[in-house]
C-alpha positions, 0 to 999 in steps of 0.5 A, spaced: 500 500 500 505 505 502 509 503 495 503 504 491 502 511 494 509 513 494 508 512 486 503 518 486 508 523 489 514 520 485 515 526 480 513 531 486 518 535 490 518 539 497 516 546 495 520 549 501 527 545 500 526 542 493 527 535 495 524 529 492 518 526 496 520 519 498 517 513 501 519 515 508 515 522 506 508 518 507 506 516 514 499 512 513 495 514 519 489 510 518 487 504 513 480 502 512 477 498 506 475 504 502 480 510 504 486 511 507 489 517 512 496 520 510 500 525 513 505 528 508 512 530 511 518 532 507 524 527 509 529 532 508 527 539 511 521 536 515 515 541 512 509 538 513 504 538 507 498 536 512 493 530 512 490 527 506 484 522 505 485 518 499 479 514 497 481 507 494 475 505 490 479 506 483 486 507 485 491 505 480 498 508 479 501 509 472 508 506 471 513 512 471 517 509 465 510 509 461 509 516 462 512 522 464 508 523 470 506 518 476 499 521 475 495 526 471 492 532 474 485 533 471 480 538 472 476 538 478 472 542 483 474 550 484 479 550 490 476 551 497 475 558 498 475 562 505 468 562 505 468 554 504 472 554 510 468 558 514 462 555 512 465 548 514 467 551 521 460 553 523 457 547 520 462 542 525 461 547 531 454 547 530 453 539 530 449 536 536 450 529 539 446 526 533 452 528 528 453 521 526 446 522 522 451 526 517 455 520 515 454 514 510 450 508 513 456 504 513 460 509 517 454 510 522 454 503 524 462 503 525 461 509 531 456 504 535 
């Protein structure tokens, strides 16, 4: 698993020191059936790039020898705005004791 994830970062480097990301840059915090929670930290300068949730339903990595990039960037949703962050903060702040109702049923069952 970790080797597959490290292939995603094969052609990327730290924005602070320029060092390539290595397998040691990726710390798998949690693995579930359908997703993993990762922490990315530069193994050279120790800059943290935060936590990422990686869904694995359609997880495939191209062989870097077969293409220029280990993965291809695609158009996606607009970047997260300041208003999005504020809205998310308010939503989380106002969750009541029944917060699990917002989770998909599969995950709700895990909280019991």
